[in-house]
N, C-alpha and C positions, 0 to 999 in steps of 0.2 A: 503354423496358423492355418485355419481352415479357409477354403475358397468359398466366398459367400454366393457367388453366382457365376454362371458361364453364359456368354453371349455370342451370337454370330458376329457382331461388330461392337467394338467399344470406340466411341468418339471422344477425344480429349480436347476440351476447349469449346465453350458455349458462345463464341462470337457468331457472326452471321454465317461464316463458312461451316462451322460445326453444326449450327442449327439447320442449314441447308442439307448437309449430308445426312443428318439424323432424320429429317423430314422425309427425304426420298427413300431411305432405307426402311423406315417405319411404314411408309405408304405401300411399299412392295412386300410387306409381311416379314421382314427380317427382324429378329430379336436384337434390339439395339439399345445400348446404354450411352447416354451423354453425360460426361463428367465435367463440371466447371468449378474451379477453385474459389471464385468470388461468390458473394451472396446473391448477385444478380446475373442474369444472362445478358448477352448482347455485346459485351466488349466495347468497341468503339461505336456501336449503334445503341444508344440508350437515351432515355429521358429521365429526369428526376424532378420531384416536386419540393419546393422550399418556400415556406411562408406564403402559400397561396399562389406561387408562380411556378410554371413548368418551364424547365430549361432542357436543352439537348446537350448531353454531356460529351458526346463525340461528334460524329458527322452531323452537319447542320441541315442538309437536305439530300435528296436522292437523285442521282443521275440514272435514268432508265438504261441507256446504252443497249437497248434491245434485249435486256436480260431481266431486270427487276419485275416489270409488269408481266412478261410472259411466264416467269417463274410462279408468280402469284396465281395467274390464271390456270397454269398446269396443275397446281396444288389445290385449286378451288378455294383460295383464300381471298376474301373481299376486304379491301381497305379503301377508304375515301381519300382522294388526293386533291390538292389544289396546285395550280402552277406556281412556280417559285422563281420569278424573274430576278436576275442578278444585276446589280448596278456596279459600275466602276467609277471611283471618284479620285480626283487629284486636286488638292488644295480646296478651292471653293466651287468646283464644278463636278457634276455627276452626269453620267449617261446610263440609261437603263437598256440592257440587252434583252429585247423582246423577240426579235427574229433576225435573220441574216442581214437585213437592211440596217439594223442597229449598228453594225460594224462601221458604217460610215459616220455615225455619231461619235463613235470612239476615235475614228480617224480625225474628225474635226477637233475633238478634245486635245489630242496629241499635238495637232498643228497649232492650236491656241497656246499651249504651254511651251512648245518648242518651235517657234516660228523660224528659227535659224536652220532647221533641218527638215524642211517640207519634203524634199526628194527622198531622203532616207526613210521617213515615216511612210510615204506612199509605197515604197518597195517592201517594207515590213508588213503593211496591211495586205499587200498582194500575196505575201507568203502565208499569212493567216488564212486568207481566202482559199489558197491552194490546199491547205491542210483541212479546212472545213469541207471542201469537196471530197477529200479522202474519207472524212468522217461520215459524210452522207452515204457513202457506199458501205463502209465497215459496219455502221450501226443503222443502216437504212432498212434492215429487215430484222424481225425478231430472231434472236439466235436460235439456229436449228436444234440445239440441244434441249430447248424448252418448248418445242413445238412438236405435236404428234403428227408429223408430216407423212409418215409411212401409210397413213390411212387415206391420203389424198394424192392420187397419182397426178392429177392436173396441177396441183400445187408444186409437186416435185419438178415437172418438166417446164412449166410456164413461169414459175417464180424462183424456186430454190436453185436450180442449175444455172440459169442466167446470172443470178446474184453471185454464186460461187465463182463464176468466171471473172466477174468484175472484182470480186474480193481478192482473187489471186493477183490480179494486175496491180491493184491499189496497195496491197500489203507489201509488195516488192518496192513500191515507191516509198512507203512509210519506213522501211528498213534502212533507207539511205539517210533518213533524218535522225540519226542517233547521236549526233554531235551535241555537246552541252550547249544549252540555249544561248547563254551569254556569248560564247565564242561564235556561234552561228550568226547571231544578230550583228556582231561586229563587222561582218562582211558588208552590211548595208549602212552602217552609221558608226562614226567614231565618238558619238555623244554618249558617254557612259551614263549620264543621268537619265537620258531617254531610255536606254536599255534597262536601267534599274526600274523605271516606271512600269515597264512591260513585264519584267521577270522577277522582281524581288519578293513576290509572294509565293514563288515556287521553291522547291527544295534545291539545295546546292547541287550544281552540275546536272540539273534535270535535262534529259534528252529533249531535243528540239520538238519532235513530234508530240511527246507527252505534254510539253508546255503549251505549244500553240493549239493543240487539240482542245484545250479547255475553253477557248472562245466559242467552240461549237457545243461543248458539253454544257456550258452555262445555259444554253437555250433548251436543254433537255432536263433541267432540274424540276423536281416536284417535291411537295411537302405533304406528309400524311396528317390528316386531321387527328389531333390528339398528341402530336409530337412524334419524333422518330422512333421512340421506344414502342410505339404501337405495332410496328413490324415484328419486333422480337416477341411480343406477347402473342400475336396472332400465330406465328410459326410454332411457338412453344405449345400453345393450345392444340394446334393441329397434330403435333407429335404425340401428345397425351391421348388425343382422341383415337390415334392409330396404335395405341398400346406401346408406344416408345417410352423409355424410362429416362428421366432427367434427375440428376443429383447435383445440387449446388453445394458450396462450401466443402468441396471434395477435391483435394489437391493430389495429383499423381506424383509420387516421389521415386518410383522405380518401375522400370519396364524390363521384364525378364523375357528376352527374345526366345530362349530355348523352350521355356514353359508356356510362352504366349500368355503372359499374365502381367497385369499391372497391379501395383500396390499403392494405396493411398496413405496420406499422412496419419490417418487414424488407425492404420494397420489392416484395413480390409484389402482383400485381394479379389480381382475379377479376371476371369479367363476370357480370351477372345479367339476367334478364328481369324479375324482381320482387325487391325487397329488403324484408325484415321486420326492423325495428330493435327489439330487445328489451333494449337496453342503455340507459345514461343518456341522456336526451333532450338534455341540454346538449351532450354529446359529438357527437351527430348533427349539430346545427346549426353547431357549430364546425368540423366536418369537411367541410362542403359547400364545394366550390371554385367552383361556379357558382351564384350566388344572386341573379341579376338579376331574379327574379320577386318582385314586391312582396309577395305573400302569404307567401313564405318569410321575407322581412325582417321582416314583421309578427310572424310566429310567433317569430322570434329575440328580438324585443323583449319579447314576452309571457313567454318563458322566463326572460330575464334579469331581469325584474321580480319573479319569484317565487323561492321557496326551498323546499328539501326539508322534509318533515315531520320530526318529532322523531327523535333517535337514542338509542342505548343505551350505558350504562356496564355492563360485565359482568365478574364474576370467576368463573373456573373453578377449583374447589377440590377436591382429593382429601383425604379424611380417613380416619383409622384407626378408623372406627366402622361397624358393620353398618347396612345400609339400613333394617332394622327400626326402628332408633332414630329415623330421620327419618319413616318411614312412619306411625308412631303419632302424630306431631305435626302434620305438614303434608300428608301424602300425597305422591303422585308429582309434583304440579304445583299450585302455589298462588300466590295474590297476597296478600302479607302487609304490613300497615301496623303498625309497632311502637308508634306513638303516635297517639291519636285527636285530637291538637291540630290536625293538618292542615297543609298546605303554604301556606295563605294567609299565614302569618306569615313565610314565606321565599320571597318573590316573585323571579322572574327580574329584575324591574326593579331590585332591590337590587344584584345583582352587576353589572348593566349600568351602574349609577351608579358603582360602584367602578372599572370598566374605563374609563369616560369622564371620571373625575375627574383633571384635568390637574395638580392640586396635589399628587397623590400620586406618588411614584416607584415603580419596579417592586417594590422590597422592601416598601414599605408596602401596595401593592396585593396582593402575595402574602399578607401577613399577614391582611388583611381578607378576601380570598377564601378563605383557609384556614378562617376562622371561619364564613363563609357556607356553604361546602361541608360542614363538620361539622354545622351545623344542618340542612342539606338532607338529609343521609344519615340523620339521626336521625328525620326526619319523613316521608320519602318512602315510596312503596309499592314493594315488591320482588316481582318474579316469580321464584319459586324452582322450578327444575326438577331432578328427580333421575332420570336415565335408568334406573339399575339397579333402581329399584322396578318399572318396567314390564318390563324385560328384565334378569334377574339376570346375564347374561353380559357386561354393559357395564361392570362393575367387578370387580376381584379379590375373591375370597371374603373376607368380613369387613370390606371397605372400601367406600367410597362416593364417587362423584363428584357434586359439586353445581354447578349453574349458577345464579348469582344476578345478576339484572339490575335496573336502574332506568332510567327515562328521564333523558337528560342532554343538555344543550345543546351543539351543535357550536361555537358562537362562543366559549364559555367555554374549552373544551378546546383550541381553536386558539390562544387567547391564552396559555394555560398552556404550550403547546408552544413558542410563539415567544419567551417570556422564559426558556426553559431549565429549567422546573420540572417537566417532563413525567414523568420517571422517579421523582422524589421524590414527585410528586403521586400516581402510581399506588400507590406503597407506602403513602402516607398514606390513600388510599381503602381499600385492602385492610384495613389495621388498623382503620379506623373501622367498616367494614361487619362485620368479625368481632366487634368489640366490641358493636355494636348487636344482633347475633343472639345472642351469648353472654349478654348481659344480659336477653334477652327469652325466646326459645323454645328455643335450643340451648345450654344451660349448659356442656355438655362439649365444645363445638366447638373453642375456642382451644387446648386441650391435646392435640388429636388431629390437627392439620393436618399433612399430608405434603407438599403442594405447592400453590402458588397462582399463577395468572396473571391479569393484568388486560387487558381489551379496552376500548377507548374509541371514541367516534365517529370518531376518526382511523383506528383499526384497521379499522372497517367501511368507511370511505371507500376505504381502500387495497385491501381485499379484494374489494369489490363494484363499485367505481367509481361508486357512487351519490353524487351531490352532497351534501356535508355529512354523509355517513354515514347518510343517511335510511333508515329501515327500511320505509317504505311511502308511496308517492305524494307529493303536493305538500302543503305546509303549508296549513292552513285560514285563508287570508288573505282580506281583503275585496277581492280582485282577480280579474280574469279569469284562470282557470287555463289551462294549455297544452293541455288535452285535455277532451273531453266527460266530465262527471262525474255526469250524471243517470242513475240506473240503468236506467230504461226506454229510454234512448237509448245504452246501452252499446255497441251495434254501431257507433255513430259514433266511438267512442273510438279505433278502430284506424286512422282516416284521418289522413293528413298532407297538407300543401299541396305536397309534393314528388312529382312524377310517378313512378309505379310504386314508391313507397315506402310501406309500412304500418308500424304500430307496435303493440307489445303489451307487457304486463308491468307491473311496479310503477310505471312512470312514465307510464302512459297513462290512469290512472284513480285518482281520489282520493275517498273512501278506497279503499284497495286491500288486497291480501293474497294468499295463495297461491291460493284458489279463483278469485279475479278474474283473477289472472295466468294461470292455466290457461284460463279462459274467453276472455280476450282473445287468448291464443295460438291457441286453436282458431278463434276468429272471424277472425283474420288469415289463418290458413292456408286457411280456407274461401273467403275473399274472393279470395285469390291464385289458388287453383285455379279459381274461377269465372271470373276474368279470363283466365287462360291457356286455359281451354276455349273461351272466346268469341273468343280471338285478340286481346284488347285489348292 
């Protein structure tokens, strides 16, 4: 077969990391091709229109983290943002996190719900405050990678160097907070329900710093006018303006390391000097046709022994109620737990026992799983996002689009699909979630529903290509992870054992997220440009 084109750099994966890498490479004059297997760019950063409503299909809002806004400024991309205050609710009470003082409101909320454990709550709040101070230092300055500081000597000596000194001190403190959050909080309270209220919307075994840091990150959230997909469109337009090339509906199926060539599912071949892989890491190592290097085989084995982090079950709902109805209750973006009992009483191990019980037939398993799911949905924590409260144009006048999500296990939904219960299950889930919210905070909800759609971990796996529909990084297992995960060594996370191949995005760093995806995308592009300049 003929080679269609040769490029300085081929970037595989059109999520935010791939877009970032391609943008910087194109900006600096490198002949760059971005390949994305889906019909749309963005991955877990996307918006879609449905019957007059705009929904965010992935991330619900952006945390700046000293990265997002500086990146846009450095590239000269203009996007209008509004603040995105986050609320936390338990049963019938909500508190809105507007500034650091709002943490006291959260403190009062926990005291009200758990009056028997006031001392433990006070100690936990102090731990959150401590982490927030670390956050003020770590993200208190625009990330130097996105600032042209070499042109300003005064900035280097008066701002950057003092910050770097504080950063080194605080990052050492952060490294000590790597214990799983539930285990860490058990030092301060034996109340398992209280711990659940604080932690159950985080991934399983989330490290303490990552979990507690979110109370600071919530204050840093912003929302782009037009929906989260505006960011993707703006970066894609920037790439095209800089003569970068983007091809969607183009899946890479082979990577020939010796020829430095990728082959797509339609038989086309593209040569590269450097390759940046921003798609699912498992796909990369299953696509390599020359893997006689021992370190590549070793990396394959590490990947196969790990699994993706948690996934989401989401319902997208349009209702015949004005957004003011919801704004008064939850605000634009909230994390809501309908019952303070906590999820300790509905463990994943229980449904796993049902799946593994050989004495039960599929019908009996289905009945048992239905009861388990019903209990789970009545106790879990929901992320509720309402785009039109931030931007009134995203819903028809007098109506509202709701995005309601909760963490959900891929293995369970895969079993449900395999036994043919998938469509019935989605309808069951929709009814159950509507009932939970009607009986708690939205009493007028069920009588005003116009339309409803359900997305599962299988939906996310299909749309993003992420193994198991994972929404961020690798699962927190007691195993060697496939990439560098220590934040001070994040520059190492872009390296692979494959010659001339770098990696970036959700699958190179755990925990991850949009700012880290942008950061690794920039690090990868910088490393590639450095190598090409040196003739490596």
